[in-house]
DRENDRENVO-893038 format. One record per residue: residue number from 0; x, y, z of N, C-alpha, C in turn. Coordinates in steps of 0.1 Angstrom, whole numbers, plus 5000, padded with zeros to 4 digits. Example, Ala and Ser with C-alpha at 12.3 -4.5 7.8 and 13.67 -1.06 7.14 Angstrom:
<recs>
{rec 0; {5132; 4943; 5078}; {5123; 4955; 5078}; {5132; 4967; 5078}}
{rec 1; {5128; 4978; 5071}; {5137; 4989; 5071}; {5129; 5000; 5079}}
</recs>
This chain:
<recs>
{rec 0; {7869; 9934; 6140}; {7880; 9931; 6129}; {7888; 9919; 6135}}
{rec 1; {7889; 9920; 6148}; {7900; 9910; 6154}; {7893; 9894; 6155}}
{rec 2; {7880; 9896; 6155}; {7872; 9883; 6154}; {7874; 9875; 6138}}
{rec 3; {7873; 9886; 6130}; {7875; 9881; 6116}; {7888; 9876; 6114}}
{rec 4; {7900; 9882; 6119}; {7914; 9878; 6117}; {7914; 9864; 6124}}
{rec 5; {7909; 9862; 6137}; {7909; 9850; 6142}; {7903; 9838; 6135}}
{rec 6; {7890; 9841; 6129}; {7884; 9830; 6121}; {7894; 9827; 6110}}
{rec 7; {7898; 9836; 6103}; {7906; 9832; 6089}; {7921; 9827; 6095}}
{rec 8; {7926; 9831; 6107}; {7938; 9824; 6111}; {7938; 9810; 6116}}
{rec 9; {7925; 9808; 6120}; {7922; 9793; 6122}; {7921; 9785; 6109}}
{rec 10; {7915; 9792; 6099}; {7915; 9782; 6086}; {7925; 9783; 6079}}
{rec 11; {7936; 9792; 6083}; {7949; 9792; 6075}; {7959; 9784; 6083}}
{rec 12; {7955; 9784; 6097}; {7965; 9776; 6106}; {7962; 9760; 6108}}
{rec 13; {7951; 9755; 6100}; {7946; 9743; 6102}; {7955; 9733; 6095}}
{rec 14; {7962; 9736; 6084}; {7970; 9726; 6077}; {7983; 9723; 6086}}
{rec 15; {7991; 9734; 6091}; {8001; 9735; 6098}; {7999; 9726; 6113}}
{rec 16; {7988; 9727; 6117}; {7985; 9721; 6131}; {7981; 9706; 6128}}
{rec 17; {7975; 9703; 6117}; {7974; 9690; 6114}; {7986; 9684; 6111}}
{rec 18; {7993; 9689; 6102}; {8006; 9682; 6098}; {8016; 9681; 6110}}
{rec 19; {8017; 9689; 6119}; {8023; 9689; 6131}; {8018; 9677; 6141}}
{rec 20; {8004; 9676; 6142}; {8000; 9664; 6148}; {8001; 9651; 6142}}
{rec 21; {8002; 9651; 6130}; {8003; 9638; 6121}; {8018; 9633; 6122}}
{rec 22; {8026; 9642; 6122}; {8040; 9637; 6120}; {8048; 9638; 6134}}
{rec 23; {8041; 9643; 6143}; {8045; 9642; 6157}; {8059; 9651; 6162}}
{rec 24; {8060; 9661; 6152}; {8071; 9671; 6155}; {8066; 9683; 6151}}
{rec 25; {8072; 9695; 6158}; {8066; 9707; 6157}; {8073; 9716; 6146}}
{rec 26; {8080; 9710; 6137}; {8088; 9714; 6125}; {8077; 9723; 6117}}
{rec 27; {8065; 9717; 6115}; {8055; 9723; 6104}; {8046; 9734; 6111}}
{rec 28; {8050; 9739; 6124}; {8045; 9750; 6130}; {8050; 9763; 6125}}
{rec 29; {8060; 9763; 6117}; {8065; 9776; 6110}; {8056; 9780; 6100}}
{rec 30; {8046; 9773; 6096}; {8034; 9777; 6087}; {8026; 9788; 6095}}
{rec 31; {8024; 9787; 6107}; {8016; 9797; 6115}; {8024; 9812; 6112}}
{rec 32; {8035; 9813; 6109}; {8040; 9827; 6106}; {8036; 9833; 6095}}
{rec 33; {8033; 9827; 6084}; {8027; 9834; 6072}; {8012; 9835; 6073}}
{rec 34; {8006; 9826; 6083}; {7991; 9826; 6082}; {7988; 9839; 6090}}
{rec 35; {7997; 9847; 6097}; {7992; 9858; 6103}; {7988; 9869; 6093}}
{rec 36; {7999; 9874; 6085}; {7996; 9883; 6076}; {7986; 9880; 6065}}
{rec 37; {7983; 9865; 6063}; {7972; 9861; 6054}; {7961; 9864; 6058}}
{rec 38; {7960; 9861; 6071}; {7946; 9861; 6078}; {7944; 9877; 6079}}
{rec 39; {7953; 9886; 6081}; {7950; 9901; 6082}; {7944; 9904; 6069}}
{rec 40; {7950; 9898; 6058}; {7946; 9902; 6044}; {7932; 9897; 6041}}
{rec 41; {7930; 9886; 6045}; {7916; 9880; 6043}; {7905; 9887; 6051}}
{rec 42; {7908; 9893; 6060}; {7898; 9900; 6070}; {7898; 9915; 6065}}
{rec 43; {7890; 9917; 6053}; {7891; 9930; 6048}; {7880; 9936; 6055}}
{rec 44; {7877; 9950; 6055}; {7866; 9959; 6062}; {7856; 9958; 6053}}
{rec 45; {7850; 9947; 6051}; {7836; 9949; 6043}; {7825; 9945; 6052}}
{rec 46; {7812; 9949; 6049}; {7801; 9946; 6059}; {7797; 9931; 6057}}
{rec 47; {7789; 9928; 6065}; {7784; 9913; 6067}; {7774; 9911; 6055}}
{rec 48; {7771; 9899; 6049}; {7781; 9887; 6049}; {7791; 9888; 6038}}
{rec 49; {7794; 9901; 6034}; {7803; 9901; 6021}; {7817; 9897; 6025}}
{rec 50; {7821; 9902; 6040}; {7834; 9897; 6043}; {7836; 9883; 6047}}
{rec 51; {7824; 9877; 6048}; {7827; 9862; 6052}; {7829; 9855; 6039}}
{rec 52; {7822; 9858; 6030}; {7826; 9850; 6016}; {7838; 9857; 6009}}
{rec 53; {7842; 9868; 6009}; {7854; 9875; 6005}; {7867; 9868; 6012}}
{rec 54; {7866; 9866; 6024}; {7874; 9863; 6032}; {7880; 9847; 6031}}
{rec 55; {7867; 9840; 6028}; {7868; 9826; 6026}; {7874; 9824; 6012}}
{rec 56; {7870; 9833; 6002}; {7876; 9833; 5990}; {7890; 9836; 5990}}
{rec 57; {7895; 9844; 6000}; {7911; 9848; 5998}; {7920; 9836; 6009}}
{rec 58; {7912; 9832; 6017}; {7920; 9823; 6027}; {7919; 9807; 6025}}
{rec 59; {7909; 9802; 6018}; {7910; 9788; 6015}; {7919; 9787; 6005}}
{rec 60; {7923; 9794; 5993}; {7933; 9790; 5985}; {7947; 9792; 5993}}
{rec 61; {7948; 9801; 6001}; {7961; 9803; 6008}; {7964; 9792; 6016}}
{rec 62; {7952; 9786; 6024}; {7953; 9773; 6031}; {7956; 9762; 6023}}
{rec 63; {7952; 9761; 6013}; {7955; 9747; 6002}; {7970; 9750; 5999}}
{rec 64; {7976; 9761; 5995}; {7988; 9763; 5991}; {7997; 9759; 6004}}
{rec 65; {7994; 9763; 6015}; {8000; 9759; 6028}; {8003; 9743; 6028}}
{rec 66; {7991; 9738; 6027}; {7988; 9723; 6028}; {7998; 9715; 6019}}
{rec 67; {7995; 9720; 6004}; {8006; 9716; 5993}; {8021; 9717; 5997}}
{rec 68; {8024; 9729; 6002}; {8039; 9729; 6004}; {8041; 9719; 6016}}
{rec 69; {8036; 9719; 6026}; {8037; 9711; 6037}; {8037; 9693; 6032}}
{rec 70; {8028; 9691; 6024}; {8027; 9677; 6017}; {8040; 9675; 6011}}
{rec 71; {8046; 9685; 6002}; {8058; 9683; 5994}; {8068; 9681; 6001}}
{rec 72; {8069; 9691; 6014}; {8081; 9690; 6024}; {8081; 9676; 6033}}
{rec 73; {8070; 9671; 6034}; {8069; 9658; 6044}; {8075; 9647; 6037}}
</recs>
């Protein structure tokens, strides 16, 4: 379960890390805080390969939402 959470945390943290690197200040790293519960939610206890598709179906829209909020704030 921890590997699943780490995978989906990487998907969800990517916009925050990208925006922090592009704008060269760590203000956008606050998006890592909501990525933790979202990754926990995306990594549901389902068997392989259903957990991958279900987790991506949950984490990609959240990641896009994080990116949209960052884009609006920048």
